[in-house]
C-alpha positions in Angstrom: 17.2 69.2 20.2 14.0 67.5 19.1 12.0 65.3 21.4 11.9 61.6 20.5 8.6 59.7 21.2 7.5 56.2 20.7 4.5 55.7 18.5 1.9 52.8 18.8 0.4 50.8 15.8 -2.0 53.8 15.2 0.8 56.3 15.0 0.0 57.9 18.3 2.6 58.7 21.0 2.8 56.0 23.6 2.8 57.3 27.2 4.0 55.4 30.2 0.4 55.0 31.5 -0.8 54.0 28.0 2.0 51.5 27.8 1.0 49.9 31.1 -2.7 49.9 30.2 -2.4 48.4 26.8 -0.2 45.5 25.7 2.6 46.1 23.1 1.0 43.6 20.8 -2.5 42.7 19.5 -2.0 39.2 21.0 -1.1 39.2 24.7 0.7 35.9 24.2 3.1 37.6 21.8 4.0 40.4 24.2 7.7 40.9 25.0 7.1 43.4 27.7 4.7 41.6 29.9 6.5 40.7 33.1 5.6 37.0 33.0 6.5 36.7 29.3 9.7 38.6 29.1 12.0 35.6 29.5 9.9 33.4 27.2 11.5 33.8 23.8 11.6 30.5 21.9 13.1 30.7 18.4 11.6 29.7 15.1 13.3 26.9 13.1 12.6 24.3 10.5 11.4 20.9 11.6 14.9 19.3 11.0 16.7 22.3 12.6 14.7 21.8 15.7 15.9 18.2 16.0 19.4 18.7 14.7 21.9 18.3 17.5 19.2 17.4 20.0 17.8 14.1 18.8 20.6 12.0 20.2 20.2 13.6 23.6 16.4 13.0 23.6 16.8 9.4 22.7 19.6 8.8 25.2 17.5 10.4 28.0 14.4 8.4 27.1 16.4 5.2 27.1 17.7 6.0 30.6 14.3 6.7 31.9 12.8 3.6 30.5 15.7 1.5 31.8 15.5 2.9 35.3 12.0 4.0 36.0 9.2 1.5 36.4 6.5 3.9 35.4 8.2 4.7 32.0 9.0 1.1 31.4 5.4 0.0 32.2 4.0 2.8 29.9 6.1 1.5 26.9 5.1 -2.1 27.6 1.5 -1.2 27.9 1.6 0.5 24.5 3.2 -2.5 22.9 0.8 -4.9 24.5 -2.3 -3.0 23.4 -1.2 -1.9 20.0 0.7 -5.0 18.8 -0.5 -7.6 21.3 -0.1 -11.1 19.8 0.4 -9.7 16.3 -1.6 -8.9 13.2 -3.4 -11.2 10.7 -3.4 -10.4 7.0 -6.8 -10.3 5.3 -6.2 -9.5 1.6 -8.9 -7.4 0.0 -8.2 -7.2 -3.7 -10.1 -4.4 -5.5 -12.4 -6.7 -7.5 -14.0 -3.8 -9.4 -10.7 -2.6 -10.7 -9.5 -6.1 -11.5 -12.9 -7.1 -13.1 -13.3 -10.1 -10.8 -16.3 -11.7 -9.3 -16.7 -11.6 -5.6 -16.1 -15.4 -5.4 -12.9 -15.1 -7.4 -11.7 -12.3 -5.2 -12.3 -14.3 -2.0 -10.6 -17.4 -3.4 -7.6 -15.4 -4.5 -7.4 -13.7 -1.0 -7.6 -17.1 0.7 -4.7 -18.4 -1.4 -2.6 -15.3 -0.7 -3.2 -15.3 3.0 -2.3 -19.0 3.2 1.0 -18.5 1.3 1.8 -15.3 3.3 1.6 -17.3 6.6 4.2 -19.7 5.3 6.6 -16.8 5.3 5.4 -14.4 8.0 4.9 -17.1 10.7 8.4 -18.5 10.3 11.8 -17.1 10.9 12.5 -17.1 7.1 11.4 -13.5 7.0 14.3 -12.4 9.2 17.7 -12.1 7.5 19.3 -13.3 10.8 16.8 -16.1 11.2 15.9 -15.0 14.8 12.4 -13.6 14.6 9.1 -14.0 12.7 7.2 -11.1 11.4 5.1 -10.7 14.6 8.2 -10.4 16.7 9.8 -8.0 14.3 6.6 -5.9 14.3 6.7 -5.6 18.1 10.4 -4.7 18.0 9.8 -2.1 15.2 7.0 -0.5 17.2 8.9 -0.4 20.4 11.9 1.1 18.6 9.4 3.7 17.1 8.3 4.6 20.6 11.8 4.9 22.0 13.4 6.7 19.0 10.4 8.1 17.3 11.4 6.0 14.2 12.3 2.6 13.1 14.6 1.5 10.3 14.6 -1.8 8.3 16.5 -3.0 5.2 14.8 -5.5 2.9 17.0 -8.1 1.2 16.4 -10.6 -1.6 18.6 -13.6 -0.6 18.3 -17.2 -1.8 19.1 -19.8 0.7 19.2 -23.6 0.4 16.0 -25.3 1.6 14.1 -22.0 2.0 11.0 -21.4 -0.2 11.2 -17.5 0.1 13.9 -15.0 -0.7 12.5 -11.7 0.7 14.1 -11.1 4.1 14.2 -8.1 6.5 16.8 -6.7 8.8 15.9 -4.3 11.5 18.6 -1.6 12.0 19.1 0.6 15.1 18.3 4.2 14.1 21.5 5.2 15.9 23.3 4.0 12.8 21.5 6.6 10.6 23.7 9.7 10.3 25.5 12.1 8.1 29.0 11.3 6.8 31.7 13.8 7.6 32.1 14.8 3.9 28.3 15.6 3.6 28.0 17.7 6.7 26.6 21.1 5.7 25.0 19.7 2.6 21.3 20.9 2.7 20.2 17.7 0.8 21.4 15.4 3.6 19.3 15.7 6.8 20.6 13.7 9.7 21.5 10.8 7.4 18.6 11.1 5.0 19.3 12.4 1.5 16.3 14.1 0.0 15.5 15.5 -3.5 14.1 18.9 -4.3 10.6 17.8 -3.4 11.6 16.4 0.0 11.3 12.8 -1.0 14.0 10.4 0.5 16.6 9.4 -2.2 19.1 7.5 -0.1 20.1 6.7 3.5 23.5 6.8 5.1 23.9 3.9 7.5 27.0 3.0 9.5 28.3 -0.5 9.0 28.4 -0.9 12.7 26.9 0.9 15.7 29.0 3.9 16.4 29.3 2.9 20.0 29.4 -0.9 19.6 31.9 -3.1 21.5 35.3 -2.8 19.9 34.5 0.4 18.1 36.9 3.3 18.9 35.1 6.0 20.9 36.3 8.8 18.7 36.9 6.8 15.6 35.6 7.7 12.2 32.4 5.9 11.4 32.3 4.0 8.0 29.0 4.8 6.2 27.2 3.0 3.4 24.9 4.9 1.1 21.8 2.9 0.5 19.3 4.1 -2.2 15.7 4.3 -1.0 14.6 2.1 -4.0 16.1 0.0 -6.7 16.1 1.1 -10.3 12.9 -0.8 -10.9 11.1 0.7 -7.9 11.5 -2.0 -5.2 12.1 -0.6 -1.7 15.5 -1.0 -0.3 14.9 0.9 3.0 11.8 1.0 5.2 12.0 4.2 7.4 8.9 4.7 9.5 8.5 7.8 11.8 5.9 10.2 13.0 5.7 13.6 11.4 4.6 16.5 13.5 5.4 19.1 10.9 5.7 19.2 7.1 9.2 18.5 6.0 10.3 16.6 9.1 12.9 14.0 8.1 13.4 12.2 11.4 11.2 11.3 14.3 11.6 11.9 18.0 10.8 9.9 21.2 7.2 9.7 22.3 8.1 11.0 25.8 10.1 14.0 24.7 7.7 16.5 26.2 7.5 14.9 29.6 11.1 13.7 30.0 11.9 16.5 32.5 8.8 15.5 34.6 10.0 11.9 34.6 13.4 13.0 35.8 12.0 15.1 38.6 9.5 12.4 39.6 12.4 9.9 39.7 14.5 12.2 41.9 11.5 12.9 44.2 10.7 9.3 44.7 14.3 8.4 45.3 14.7 11.1 47.9 11.4 10.2 49.6 12.5 6.6 49.9 15.9 7.6 51.2 14.3 9.8 53.8 11.9 7.0 54.8 14.7 4.5 55.2 16.8 6.9 57.4 13.8 7.8 59.5 13.0 4.1 60.0 16.4 3.6 61.6 15.7 5.9 64.4 13.5 4.5 67.2 13.8 7.3 69.9 16.0 9.9 71.3 17.6 9.8 74.8 17.9 13.3 76.3 20.5 14.0 79.0 19.9 16.8 81.6 23.7 17.5 82.0 25.0 20.6 80.3 28.5 21.2 79.2 29.7 22.9 82.4 28.2 20.2 84.6 29.9 17.6 82.4 33.3 19.2 82.9 32.8 19.4 86.7 31.9 15.8 86.9 34.3 14.2 84.4 36.8 16.8 83.4 39.4 16.3 86.2 41.2 18.9 88.2 42.2 21.0 85.2 38.7 21.1 83.8 39.9 19.4 80.6 36.8 19.6 78.3 38.1 16.9 75.9 38.9 14.5 78.7 35.5 15.1 80.2 33.6 14.4 77.0 35.6 11.2 76.5 35.0 9.9 80.0 31.3 10.8 79.8 31.1 8.9 76.5 32.8 5.8 77.9 30.4 5.8 80.9 27.4 6.0 78.6 28.8 3.2 76.3 29.0 0.9 79.3 25.5 1.7 80.3 23.3 -0.7 78.2 19.9 0.6 77.2 18.5 -1.1 74.1 15.1 -0.7 72.6 13.8 -4.3 72.4 10.2 -5.6 72.4 8.8 -5.9 75.9 12.1 -4.8 77.5 12.5 -2.6 80.6 15.0 0.1 79.7 17.5 1.2 82.3 18.5 4.8 81.7 21.6 6.7 82.6 20.8 8.8 85.8 18.8 11.8 84.8 18.1 10.7 81.2 14.7 10.5 79.6 13.4 9.0 76.4 11.7 11.1 73.7 9.7 9.2 71.1 10.5 9.9 67.4 7.6 10.4 65.0 8.9 10.5 61.4 7.0 12.5 58.8 7.8 10.0 56.0 6.3 9.0 53.7 5.1 12.5 52.9 1.3 13.0 53.2 1.1 14.4 49.7 3.4 11.8 48.1 0.6 9.7 46.6 -1.4 12.7 45.2 1.7 14.3 43.8 2.7 11.0 42.1 -0.8 10.6 40.6 -0.7 14.2 39.3 2.6 13.6 37.5 1.3 10.2 36.2 -1.8 12.0 34.8 0.4 14.4 32.9 2.6 11.6 31.6 -0.5 9.6 30.5 -1.8 12.6 28.5 1.6 12.9 26.7 1.7 9.2 25.8 -2.0 8.8 24.9 -3.1 6.7 27.9 -5.3 7.4 30.9 -3.4 7.3 34.2 -5.3 4.2 35.3 -3.5 2.3 32.6 -0.2 4.0 33.4 -0.4 2.9 37.1 -2.5 -0.3 36.5 -4.8 0.9 39.2 -8.6 0.9 38.7 -9.5 0.8 42.4 -10.5 4.5 42.5 -12.8 4.5 39.4 -16.3 3.3 38.6 -17.4 1.1 35.8 -18.5 4.1 33.7 -15.3 6.1 34.2 -13.2 3.0 33.5 -15.1 2.3 30.3 -14.8 6.0 29.2 -11.0 5.9 30.0 -10.5 2.7 28.0 -12.6 3.9 25.1 -10.4 7.0 24.9 -7.3 4.9 25.1 -8.6 2.6 22.4 -8.9 5.5 20.0 -5.2 6.2 20.5 -4.4 2.5 20.2 -6.4 2.2 17.0 -4.5 5.2 15.5 -1.2 3.6 16.4 -2.3 0.3 14.9 -3.2 2.2 11.7 0.2 3.8 11.7 2.2 0.6 12.1 0.0 -1.2 9.5 0.3 1.5 6.9 4.0 2.3 7.4 5.4 -1.2 8.2 3.1 -4.2 7.6 1.6 -3.0 4.3 5.0 -2.2 2.7 6.3 -5.6 4.0 3.3 -7.4 2.5 3.9 -5.6 -0.9 7.5 -6.7 -0.9 6.5 -10.3 -0.3 3.6 -10.3 -2.8 5.9 -8.9 -5.5 8.2 -11.9 -5.0 5.3 -14.3 -5.0 4.0 -12.9 -8.2 7.3 -12.7 -10.0 8.1 -16.3 -9.1 4.7 -17.6 -10.2 3.5 -18.7 -6.8 0.6 -16.2 -6.9 -1.3 -15.4 -10.1 -1.6 -11.6 -10.7 -1.8 -10.6 -14.3 -0.5 -7.0 -15.0 0.7 -6.8 -11.4 2.7 -3.6 -11.8 0.0 -1.8 -13.7 -2.6 -2.8 -11.1 -0.4 -3.0 -8.1 -2.6 -1.0 -5.7 -5.6 -3.1 -6.6 -3.8 -6.4 -5.9 -2.1 -5.1 -2.7 -5.2 -3.7 -1.0 -5.6 -5.4 2.4 -6.9 -5.3 5.9 -4.8 -6.1 9.0 -6.7 -7.7 12.0 -5.0 -6.9 15.3 -5.4 -8.6 18.7 -8.7 -8.6 20.4 -9.9 -5.4 22.0 -11.2 -7.3 25.0 -14.2 -6.6 27.1 -14.9 -4.6 30.2 -18.3 -6.3 30.7 -18.5 -9.3 28.4 -22.3 -9.8 28.7 -23.3 -6.2 28.0 -20.8 -5.8 25.1 -21.7 -9.1 23.5 -25.4 -8.1 23.6 -24.5 -4.7 22.1 -22.6 -6.4 19.3 -25.6 -8.6 18.6 -27.9 -5.5 18.6 -25.7 -3.6 16.2 -25.7 -6.5 13.7 -29.5 -7.0 14.1 -30.4 -3.4 13.3 -27.9 -3.3 10.4 -25.3 -0.8 11.6 -22.5 -3.4 11.9 -21.4 -6.7 10.4 -20.0 -10.0 11.6 -16.8 -9.1 9.8 -16.4 -5.8 11.8 -17.4 -7.3 15.1 -15.0 -10.3 14.6 -12.2 -8.0 13.6 -12.5 -6.1 16.9 -11.9 -9.4 18.7 -8.9 -10.3 16.5 -10.7 -13.0 14.4 -11.6 -13.6 10.8 -15.3 -13.9 10.3 -15.0 -16.4 7.5 -12.8 -18.7 9.6 -15.4 -18.4 12.4 -18.2 -19.5 10.2 -16.2 -22.3 8.6 -15.1 -23.6 12.0 -18.7 -23.3 13.3 -20.1 -25.3 10.4 -17.4 -27.9 11.0 -18.3 -28.1 14.7 -22.0 -28.5 13.9 -21.3 -31.3 11.4 -19.2 -33.2 13.9 -21.9 -32.8 16.5 -24.4 -34.3 14.1 -22.1 -37.1 13.2 -21.7 -37.9 16.9 -25.5 -37.5 17.7 -24.8 -34.7 20.2 -27.9 -32.6 20.9 -27.7 -29.1 19.6 -30.3 -27.5 21.9 -27.8 -25.2 23.4 -26.5 -24.1 20.0 -30.0 -23.5 18.8 -30.9 -21.4 21.9 -27.8 -19.3 21.4 -28.6 -18.8 17.7 -32.2 -17.9 17.7 -33.6 -17.8 21.3 -34.9 -21.4 21.4 -36.2 -21.8 17.8 -34.0 -24.8 17.4 -35.4 -27.6 19.5 -33.6 -30.7 18.2 -30.9 -31.9 15.9 -33.2 -32.2 12.9 -34.1 -28.5 13.1 -30.6 -27.3 12.3 -29.9 -27.3 8.5 -26.9 -29.4 7.5 -24.0 -27.3 6.2 -23.1 -27.5 2.5 -20.0 -29.0 1.1 -18.5 -25.5 0.4 -19.2 -24.5 4.1 -17.3 -27.4 5.5 -14.4 -27.3 3.0 -11.1 -26.1 4.6 
């Protein structure tokens, strides 16, 4: 019988000593024989296969954590407050080179569009239910995106009496997005999204009611509606925004998916620590008796030495002997008893450091420093706080870009298309030059200051040496630079009309060059025009 031997990648026999000395793979991380890696065997799957059957569980667990754990709820709210804040302001930026316009014409067109857009976005006319304005809908869409990993909205074109606009939006809970029973197994339908051969969404299957709404049978058959992604002439009918971690991913996943087990363990740990502390707080001291069981029977057990009767009689005697632990009281003890103080070991000495450690890991997962997660800056210096906030701001800026590109910009394009088609906004050859007309900038809430004096001086220095502009600096503080200048010119004119000295204004503008009212040039008519 021939001997069987195992050969390595070079064709040489592998001995037991050789096998122990060298790994079975070129990359140690790929070894299946290493003791610490043997049980680590994740499987490969497509992006949608990884989420299929698990997305509902991830969403349900994140909802539970956010509902019931203050740290998770605060993290979500902090993200919404810093990314969305008080909302975004539209600043249209038509591509004047493509359109062949002068700079003045482009600015005039942008002012007109921004003013008309506010009459729609700042009212509840943009909501099909008439409950929210665009700012509130944006905050809800972003929060939904954090909780689900995606948000879903349906644009409508509805004419209503007394309303100047017809474009309206309806936010839809992503739970309603799913695959009908007769399309299960169809590779073209991925968890409610129908795609073409290139992976582009063709249609969405949305239930007419939430599958677990009040009055819906628990195990009833959901009624789905197939909604095309676009109309025949290209207008969006569905806005589906979600993060993509891999190419070909059709649905998103909750932002805390990677740390949900940590949240669960932290929640259990905190609850158990609190229970232990409460139980320990109920115990003031122990009373020790010198009487053992045999002595107790001799004293209280009666002639037959009845143990049960002895215990009962001893308990009755102790119950009648009052000894309560009150402030300033002299405690009468049962003969022979002594009091032993109770020193609880709760809260645990490592409780705070353990909680902070978990909070740091959670902060990394959601893109925020743990100081923001815990709202605690007492243990950090100015430099470390500034570094932490700068790092957080990079994440917030990325999230702002994401919500603007995937939500606000498509909404603006839907509105502008209506405004152009109804003749409210002039845009010749709109469909041919659509991207040039729709180019825009979205100004978010103010970034805020850690040290207002230093940062204001830094902004002034950046503009002075030419590496920044008033437009950029104003945008970081959530303001439009043209509105600032126009308002400033108006204020100066009013001060002139009322003969109010402008020395403070002059000192702020040019370090004391302006000494009196006559030294400040009067604003032109165009500067003071609204």
